C-alpha positions as CSV (number, residue, x, y, z in Angstrom):
1,M,-30.4,5.8,16.1
2,K,-31.9,2.6,14.5
3,I,-34.9,1.3,16.4
4,L,-36.1,-2.5,15.6
5,S,-39.5,-3.1,16.7
6,N,-42.7,-5.7,16.3
7,D,-45.4,-3.9,14.2
8,Y,-48.7,-4.0,12.8
9,P,-50.4,-4.2,9.1
10,T,-52.3,-1.0,9.7
11,N,-48.8,1.1,9.9
12,T,-47.2,-0.1,6.9
13,P,-47.0,1.6,3.6
14,G,-50.1,1.7,1.3
15,P,-54.1,2.9,1.6
16,K,-54.4,4.8,4.5
17,R,-56.2,2.5,7.6
18,L,-56.8,3.0,11.0
19,A,-54.5,1.5,13.5
20,Q,-56.5,-1.2,15.7
21,G,-55.7,-1.7,19.2
22,G,-53.4,0.0,21.7
23,P,-50.1,-1.5,20.8
24,A,-50.7,-0.7,17.0
25,V,-51.8,2.9,17.7
26,F,-48.7,3.2,20.0
27,A,-46.3,1.9,17.4
28,K,-47.6,4.3,14.7
29,G,-47.2,7.6,17.2
30,L,-43.8,6.2,18.5
31,S,-42.5,5.6,15.0
32,S,-43.7,8.8,13.5
33,Y,-41.9,10.6,16.5
34,A,-39.0,8.9,15.8
35,E,-38.8,9.6,12.3
36,S,-39.4,13.3,13.0
37,N,-36.6,13.3,15.0
38,N,-34.3,12.1,12.6
39,H,-34.1,8.3,13.7
40,L,-34.9,5.0,11.6
41,W,-37.8,3.0,12.5
42,V,-37.5,-0.7,11.5
43,G,-40.9,-2.5,12.2
44,L,-41.5,-6.5,12.0
45,I,-45.1,-7.6,11.3
46,T,-45.5,-11.2,12.3
47,A,-48.4,-13.4,10.4
48,V,-49.2,-16.8,10.8
49,S,-50.4,-18.8,7.7
50,T,-52.8,-22.0,7.8
51,E,-51.3,-22.7,4.3
52,A,-47.7,-22.0,4.2
53,K,-45.4,-25.0,4.8
54,N,-42.2,-22.7,5.3
55,T,-41.1,-19.8,7.2
56,R,-40.6,-16.6,4.9
57,L,-39.5,-12.7,5.5
58,Y,-40.8,-10.4,3.2
59,D,-39.2,-6.9,2.7
60,L,-42.5,-4.7,2.5
61,G,-40.6,-1.5,1.7
62,G,-41.1,1.9,3.4
63,N,-41.0,5.6,3.1
64,G,-39.2,8.0,4.6
65,K,-37.1,6.7,7.8
66,K,-39.7,3.9,8.2
67,H,-39.1,0.5,7.0
68,Y,-41.2,-2.6,7.2
69,Y,-40.6,-6.4,6.9
70,K,-42.9,-9.5,7.3
71,L,-42.3,-12.9,9.0
72,S,-44.6,-15.4,7.8
73,I,-45.0,-18.5,10.2
74,P,-46.7,-21.8,9.4
75,Y,-49.6,-22.3,12.0
76,G,-48.5,-25.7,12.7
77,K,-45.6,-24.3,14.6
78,I,-47.5,-22.1,17.1
79,R,-50.1,-24.8,17.5
80,K,-47.2,-27.2,18.8
81,I,-46.6,-24.6,21.5
82,T,-50.0,-23.3,22.3
83,K,-51.4,-27.2,22.1
84,A,-48.1,-28.6,23.5
85,E,-49.3,-31.8,25.2
86,G,-45.7,-33.0,26.9
87,R,-42.5,-31.8,27.1
88,T,-41.7,-28.9,24.2
89,D,-39.1,-26.8,23.6
90,P,-40.3,-23.5,21.9
91,T,-36.5,-22.5,21.0
92,E,-35.9,-25.4,19.2
93,I,-39.6,-25.2,17.3
94,L,-38.9,-21.7,16.5
95,S,-35.4,-22.0,15.7
96,K,-35.7,-20.9,11.8
97,E,-37.9,-17.8,13.1
98,I,-35.4,-16.6,15.6
99,D,-32.5,-17.3,13.2
100,R,-34.0,-15.3,10.3
101,T,-35.2,-12.4,12.5
102,S,-31.7,-12.5,14.3
103,T,-30.1,-12.0,10.8
104,L,-32.6,-9.3,10.1
105,I,-31.3,-7.4,13.2
106,K,-27.9,-7.6,12.3
107,E,-28.3,-6.7,8.7
108,V,-30.2,-3.3,9.4
109,K,-27.8,-2.9,12.5
110,A,-30.3,-2.1,14.8
111,D,-29.0,-0.1,17.7
112,V,-32.2,-1.0,20.1
113,V,-34.8,-3.7,19.8
114,F,-38.0,-2.4,21.5
115,I,-40.6,-4.9,22.4
116,N,-44.0,-3.2,21.9
117,G,-46.2,-5.6,24.2
118,F,-45.7,-9.1,24.9
119,S,-47.1,-12.1,22.8
120,L,-45.7,-15.6,21.6
121,Y,-44.7,-13.6,18.3
122,A,-42.9,-10.9,20.3
123,W,-41.1,-13.8,22.2
124,I,-39.4,-14.8,18.7
125,L,-38.2,-11.0,18.5
126,L,-37.1,-11.3,22.1
127,K,-34.9,-14.6,21.6
128,A,-33.5,-13.2,17.9
129,A,-32.5,-9.8,19.8
130,E,-31.0,-12.2,22.5
131,K,-28.7,-14.5,19.7
132,A,-28.1,-11.0,17.8
133,K,-26.5,-9.3,21.0
134,A,-28.7,-6.3,20.7
135,P,-30.0,-4.4,23.7
136,I,-33.7,-4.9,24.5
137,V,-36.2,-2.5,26.1
138,I,-39.8,-4.1,26.6
139,Q,-43.0,-2.3,27.1
140,H,-45.5,-4.6,29.3
141,A,-48.5,-3.0,27.3
142,G,-51.1,-5.8,28.6
143,M,-50.4,-9.2,30.7
144,F,-50.1,-11.9,28.4
145,G,-50.5,-14.6,31.4
146,K,-53.8,-13.1,32.6
147,E,-55.1,-13.1,28.9
148,L,-54.2,-16.9,29.0
149,D,-56.3,-17.5,32.1
150,I,-59.1,-15.7,30.6
151,Y,-58.9,-18.0,27.6
152,R,-57.5,-21.1,28.8
153,D,-60.0,-23.1,27.1
154,R,-58.1,-22.6,23.8
155,F,-55.0,-23.8,25.1
156,T,-53.4,-26.8,26.7
157,P,-52.2,-26.7,30.5
158,E,-48.8,-27.5,29.1
159,G,-49.0,-24.6,26.3
160,I,-50.0,-22.1,29.1
161,R,-47.5,-23.1,31.3
162,L,-44.8,-22.6,28.4
163,M,-46.2,-19.1,27.6
164,K,-46.2,-18.2,30.9
165,K,-42.6,-19.0,31.2
166,M,-42.0,-17.0,28.0
167,E,-43.4,-14.1,29.3
168,A,-41.6,-14.1,32.5
169,E,-38.1,-14.8,30.2
170,S,-38.6,-11.1,28.9
171,S,-37.9,-9.6,32.2
172,D,-34.4,-11.7,32.3
173,L,-33.5,-10.5,28.7
174,S,-34.6,-6.8,28.7
175,E,-32.4,-4.2,29.8
176,I,-35.1,-1.5,30.7
177,E,-38.7,-2.5,31.5
178,I,-41.5,0.0,30.9
179,F,-45.1,-0.2,32.6
180,L,-47.9,1.9,31.7
181,N,-48.8,2.5,35.3
182,E,-48.3,1.3,39.1
183,W,-51.0,-0.9,39.0
184,S,-49.8,-3.1,36.1
185,R,-46.3,-3.0,37.6
186,D,-47.6,-4.2,41.0
187,Y,-49.7,-7.3,39.3
188,Y,-46.5,-8.2,37.1
189,S,-44.4,-8.2,40.0
190,K,-47.1,-10.3,42.1
191,N,-47.8,-12.9,39.3
192,V,-45.3,-13.2,36.6
193,H,-41.6,-11.8,37.8
194,P,-40.3,-9.6,40.0
195,A,-39.7,-6.1,38.4
196,D,-36.2,-4.7,39.5
197,A,-36.6,-1.1,40.7
198,D,-33.4,-0.2,38.8
199,S,-34.6,-1.2,35.6
200,S,-38.4,-1.1,35.7
201,I,-39.8,2.7,34.7
202,I,-43.1,3.9,34.7
203,I,-44.4,5.7,31.2
204,P,-48.1,6.2,30.5
205,L,-49.8,5.8,27.5
206,P,-49.3,8.7,25.3
207,F,-52.9,10.8,24.3
208,R,-53.6,13.5,22.0
209,G,-56.3,15.5,23.9
210,D,-57.1,17.7,21.1
211,V,-60.9,17.6,21.3
212,P,-62.8,20.3,19.1
213,E,-63.9,23.0,21.1
214,D,-67.5,22.9,19.2
215,L,-68.2,19.6,20.1
216,Q,-71.2,20.1,22.0
217,R,-73.1,17.3,24.4
218,N,-76.4,16.5,22.5
219,K,-78.2,15.3,25.3
220,N,-81.7,14.4,25.4
221,D,-83.1,15.3,28.9
222,H,-85.7,12.5,29.0
223,V,-83.3,9.7,28.3
224,V,-79.6,8.7,30.3
225,K,-77.6,7.7,27.7
226,L,-74.5,5.0,28.7
227,G,-72.0,4.4,26.3
228,C,-69.4,1.6,25.9
229,I,-66.7,1.4,23.4
230,A,-64.6,-2.1,23.2
231,R,-63.7,-4.8,21.0
232,W,-66.0,-8.3,21.0
233,D,-63.5,-10.0,23.4
234,R,-64.1,-11.7,26.7
235,I,-61.6,-9.8,28.6
236,K,-63.8,-6.6,27.8
237,N,-66.6,-7.8,29.9
238,H,-69.7,-7.4,27.8
239,K,-71.4,-9.8,30.0
240,A,-71.5,-7.0,32.7
241,I,-73.0,-4.7,30.2
242,L,-75.9,-7.2,29.0
243,R,-76.5,-7.5,32.9
244,L,-77.0,-3.7,33.2
245,A,-79.1,-3.5,30.2
246,K,-81.3,-6.1,31.5
247,E,-81.6,-4.5,34.9
248,I,-82.6,-1.3,33.2
249,K,-85.3,-2.7,31.6
250,D,-86.8,-4.5,34.4
251,E,-86.9,-1.2,36.3
252,D,-88.4,0.4,33.6
253,L,-85.7,3.2,33.5
254,P,-85.6,5.7,30.8
255,W,-82.0,4.8,29.9
256,E,-80.3,3.6,27.0
257,I,-77.1,1.6,26.4
258,N,-74.9,2.1,23.1
259,S,-71.9,0.0,22.7
260,V,-69.5,0.8,19.6
261,T,-68.2,-2.9,19.0
262,K,-68.2,-5.5,16.1
263,I,-70.0,-8.8,17.2
264,P,-68.8,-11.5,15.0
265,E,-71.2,-13.4,12.7
266,T,-70.3,-16.7,14.2
267,P,-72.6,-19.4,15.8
268,T,-70.2,-19.1,18.8
269,S,-72.3,-17.6,21.8
270,K,-75.2,-17.1,19.4
271,E,-77.6,-16.5,22.3
272,F,-75.6,-14.4,24.1
273,K,-75.1,-12.4,21.2
274,D,-78.6,-12.3,20.0
275,R,-79.6,-10.9,23.7
276,Y,-77.1,-8.5,23.4
277,R,-78.4,-7.1,20.3
278,A,-82.1,-7.2,21.7
279,H,-80.8,-5.1,24.8
280,I,-78.5,-2.6,23.6
281,N,-77.7,-0.2,20.4
282,V,-74.8,-1.7,18.8
283,L,-72.6,0.8,16.9
284,P,-70.1,0.1,14.2
285,S,-66.3,0.9,14.4
286,M,-65.7,4.8,14.2
287,G,-62.9,7.0,13.2
288,R,-61.5,9.3,16.0
289,A,-63.8,12.3,15.5
290,D,-66.6,10.2,15.5
291,I,-65.6,8.5,18.7
292,L,-64.8,11.8,20.6
293,S,-68.5,12.9,19.3
294,F,-70.1,9.8,20.8
295,I,-68.5,10.0,23.9
296,K,-69.4,13.8,24.2
297,S,-72.8,12.7,23.7
298,M,-73.2,10.3,26.6
299,D,-74.0,10.8,30.1
300,M,-71.7,8.0,31.4
301,M,-69.1,5.9,29.8
302,L,-68.7,2.3,31.0
303,V,-65.6,0.2,31.2
304,P,-66.4,-3.1,32.8
305,S,-63.0,-4.9,31.9
306,L,-61.7,-8.1,33.4
307,F,-58.5,-6.9,33.2
308,D,-57.3,-3.9,31.0
309,V,-54.2,-2.1,31.8
310,S,-54.5,1.7,30.2
311,P,-57.6,1.5,27.8
312,F,-57.9,4.6,25.8
313,V,-61.7,5.1,26.1
314,V,-60.7,6.0,29.6
315,L,-58.7,8.8,28.8
316,E,-60.8,9.7,25.7
317,S,-64.1,10.2,28.1
318,I,-61.7,12.3,30.6
319,F,-60.5,14.9,27.8
320,C,-64.4,14.9,26.4
321,G,-65.5,15.9,29.9
322,T,-68.0,12.7,30.1
323,P,-67.9,10.8,33.6
324,V,-66.6,7.2,33.2
325,L,-67.0,4.4,35.3
326,I,-64.2,1.5,35.7
327,S,-63.7,-1.7,37.3
328,E,-60.9,-2.6,39.7
329,G,-59.5,-4.4,36.6
330,V,-58.8,-1.4,34.9
331,G,-55.3,0.2,35.1
332,F,-56.4,3.5,36.0
333,S,-58.3,2.3,39.1
334,T,-55.1,3.3,41.4
335,T,-55.0,6.7,39.8
336,F,-58.7,7.4,39.9
337,K,-58.3,6.4,43.7
338,D,-55.3,8.6,44.2
339,Y,-56.6,11.8,42.7
340,G,-60.0,12.0,43.9
341,G,-61.9,9.9,41.5
342,E,-62.5,6.6,43.9
343,K,-66.3,7.0,43.6
344,Y,-65.9,6.3,39.5
345,V,-64.3,2.6,40.4
346,V,-66.9,0.3,41.0
347,D,-67.8,-3.5,41.0
348,F,-69.7,-4.5,38.0
349,E,-71.3,-7.7,39.2
350,D,-73.9,-5.7,40.7
351,P,-76.4,-4.1,38.1
352,K,-78.5,-2.3,41.0
353,A,-75.5,-0.7,42.5
354,I,-74.2,0.4,39.1
355,I,-77.6,2.1,38.5
356,K,-77.7,3.7,42.1
357,K,-73.9,5.0,41.3
358,I,-74.8,6.5,37.8
359,N,-77.8,8.3,39.3
360,D,-75.1,9.6,42.0
361,L,-72.6,10.9,39.5
362,K,-73.9,11.3,36.0
363,D,-74.4,15.0,36.4
364,K,-71.1,15.8,38.3
365,K,-68.0,16.8,36.8
366,I,-64.8,14.4,37.0
367,P,-62.8,15.6,39.8
368,T,-60.6,18.7,38.5
369,E,-57.1,16.8,40.3
370,L,-57.8,13.7,38.0
371,V,-58.3,15.7,35.1
372,R,-55.2,17.6,35.6
373,H,-53.0,14.7,36.6
374,I,-54.2,12.8,33.6
375,K,-53.5,15.7,30.8
376,E,-50.0,16.3,32.3
377,R,-48.7,12.7,32.4
378,H,-50.1,11.7,29.2
379,D,-48.9,14.5,26.9
380,P,-47.4,12.8,23.7
381,E,-44.3,14.8,23.5
382,K,-43.4,14.2,27.0
383,V,-44.2,10.4,26.5
384,F,-42.7,10.1,23.3
385,D,-39.4,11.9,24.6
386,E,-38.9,9.6,27.4
387,Y,-38.9,6.7,25.2
388,L,-36.2,8.1,22.9
389,A,-34.1,8.9,26.0
390,I,-34.1,5.4,27.2
391,F,-33.4,4.1,23.4
392,E,-30.5,6.4,23.3
393,K,-29.0,5.6,26.6
394,I,-29.5,1.9,26.2
395,S,-27.8,2.2,22.8
396,N,-24.9,4.3,23.7
397,K,-24.1,2.3,26.9
398,N,-23.7,-0.8,24.6
399,K,-21.7,0.6,22.0
400,K,-19.1,1.5,24.8
């Protein structure tokens, strides 16, 4: 079986690089599992160039049963959509990109096209698959429309309307829609497009829970250590982390907040960045082993995201045995409430309440029922087997 999917630069052949972001990590895991089961994976990386005048498709080569291509698009074309002012037809603007990608799908004879998380660039692949008459499976890794709302100052109202329409179109063109949890399917159905009961499936993200047993919690009994791991992004709600840090200082608590993030060295929001650095220990990006050690050394992890379908840090915290507080905007909130972890779902707008909650929970273990459920549902082999079964079913159906 040949699977063609949107992919990421960190997964291409060459010097080993860490996959950054949920969709990239997922693509790396699924492609390797597909390869180990004797399937061919074709990854398409989309790049935007501010200098290029024409769209080009590059063959990046591959190894084993993985092969990669890169579609380079002039930035001006994307801007015509994101900054649209009047009547705009994305299909017309991106017709060359759609045509070239459709030709690629036919040339490699893809049995299924897998949309791994929706974006404006994934829409090109979606329309190309429609034109090539290839079956489509989409995983709603996040909610594109929600991110557009949070970053609406970067787009025109017409651009937002167009892109939200494009996201909804993915439901009309996909044979199977995969959601990471009930929480995200409910949100999508209410705010984007009704999810069909017969063609929508819940499959959680895979997580390899191999935390070394010799990792010991390096605790200082005199200091309560709070951790945060999140990219420097509006949706991750670093403002809530700073509010909590300032309240900790005001109450003169022997606590510290440690944040693994990369603050851009730009003048944007300089005052906020300076205050963040002054109140919080900012740490550089880490590899998986160091991340697990970091989480293990914390008394409590914090995930205050405004909207986050399935952040890995929640899974990492549970597998490390470190309590984790999450907001209502985190997709795991429903699972926590269903399996005895409702006390760990909190409102990050009130730092005083957060401090009280931390005091109540920092020395308690995560509910056993919640831990057991998370570990069973996120087993990588089980998750990837479900994906391959869906791909094969869809592929075989369309060959008849």
